[in-house]
N, C-alpha and C positions, 0 to 999 in steps of 0.2 A: 707748453707747459714744461719739455726738454733742457728749452733757453735759458728758464727763469731758472732749474734746479742747477742748472750747468754755472750759470752765475753763482748761485750763491756758493756750490762748492769752491768756486775760483776766488773767491773774495772773502774764505772764513779769515782772510789776517787783516782786513780792512776795515774802518770806522772813520765815525767824523774826528775830522781837525776842531778839539775845543781848545786853540789858540787864542787870546786876547789881544789884540795890540796896542800898542802904548805909544804917545807923541809925548816929547817932554817929561816923561816919568809919570804921565797921568794917563788911567784910561778911559782912551774916546769912544763913544760909542756912535758910532756911524754903520748908517745902513747903506745897502747899494743894491739893484734891485736886478733882474735883468730878465727878460721878455721874450718872449717867442711864440711863433705860430706856424701850422702850414696852412694852407690854403687848400679846399675841398677834396682832400686826396681820399677820400673817406668815397667810394666808387657809387656806395649805397645809396647815401645820403648828401652826399657834397657838404655834410659839414666839415669844417676846421678843426681841428687839436689845436688847442690853448696852453703854454704851460711858462711856467715862472721858476724863479729863484729868488729867494733873500737872503741877503749875509745877514750878520749884526758883526760886527769886529770882525769880519773875516771867517764867519760862524756860520752854514748853513740852517736858518731857522726855520725854514717855510718853502715846499717848495710845493708844484702841484702842476700835473700833465691830465689834461680831460677833456673831451669835444664839448665845443661850443652847444649851445640851445639853439643857436639860428643860427641857417647857412649867410655866411659872407656871402656879397656881393663882387670882393678884392680881395687882393694880397692886404693891401693898406687895410682894410676895416676887418680883416680877421687881426691882422698885428696890432690895431687901435683897443680891437675888444679884450686880446689877451695886458693887454695893455694897462687897461682899465680896472682889470681883475686884479692885478698887481697893485696896484693903488689904494685898491678898495683895502686890502692886505696890507697893506704898510700903516692904512691908516689907522688899522685894528693894531698893529703893532704899535704903534707910537702909543695908542691912547691906552696901553698895558704898561708901558716902560713910563710912559709920565707920572700914570698912580702910585708906581713904585718908587717914585720922588729922580727917575734916572732920565736927564735930558739929552735928548737926542739932536746931533749934531744934522743941522740942518743949513743946503738946501740938504735935498735926499737925493744922489745918481739913483737914473733907473736907464741901463742900458738899453736900445733898440735895436734892431739891423733893417729900421723900413722910416726910409725917408718923409717917405707919405705919413706914417702912424705918430711919426714927432713931428712932422709942421699941423695936424689936427690937433695933437695936442697943445699945441704952444699959441693954438690963435683960434678968437673966436668966430670967425668970418665964414659959414659955409657956402660954398660953389654948388650948383648944379647935382655936379657925380658925391658930392657928399652929404645930401640933407637927408640923405635916407639913413643914415647913421641912427639910430637911436640915442636918445637926448640922456638916458640914462647913462650911458658914458661921456656925456661932454664935461663933465663935471672936471676931469683932466684940466682943462682949459684954467678951471679956478686954480687947481695946487699949481701951476706952473706961471701965473700969471702973481701969485703971491710967495713964488720962490720956494714953496714947501717941497715943492721937487723939483729934479734938474734932469731933465730927458732928454737923453744923448746918444748919440749915434753909434757904430759898432761893427764890424763887418761880422757877418754870419760867421766865417770861420773860429772868432773866437768870442761867440757869444754862447756864454756857458749853458743856458737852456735850451740850445739847439739840439742837444740828446736826449729832452724829454719829450719834445711834440713831433717829431719824426724819427722813423730808421737811421741810423748812421754807420757807416763804416766805425771799423774798429780802430782804425785809425784816429778819429775825430773825436768819439768815443775814450781813448786812451789818454788823446791831449787835454780831454775836460776834468775825465775823474779826478785826476789829483788835486784840484781845486775844492774839493767837498772831501774825499776818501782819503786816509793816509792808510799807506804798504806796514 
């Protein structure tokens, strides 16, 4: 609790950056997501923490950090589950924007720091090591095949959602915080 109080006191001048991006004088409605997960770091139940951040025109509009409801059997599965949770939220946001008459630029870029999760999101074939992954997460394949999502690799150090999925050093926090906080 003392850490939370210290953060609030130290961050009194910080807030969200509400600066839309324009391309050629036109406002471009672009969504970009970052997804991350730790793997089995809770020593009591071995459940992973899933985290993601979704940006609209460079503005963070949605973020989440929560413990998974199931125990992932690999880091790839943990990352894949987190990615599928982000994809569900992206669909929700796109539906809202579409109902408001706003056209979102596709494909929507999603950055993940696990090559196995990217491979699973783009390939319908499952091997003996991935058959156990629940079918409810397999809708990602449809989204990538239809070019609605573009899942790309990002180095862990550059993954903004990293600060939501695990305890990080002050240096890593201060590296990522400026992307969604302004002083």
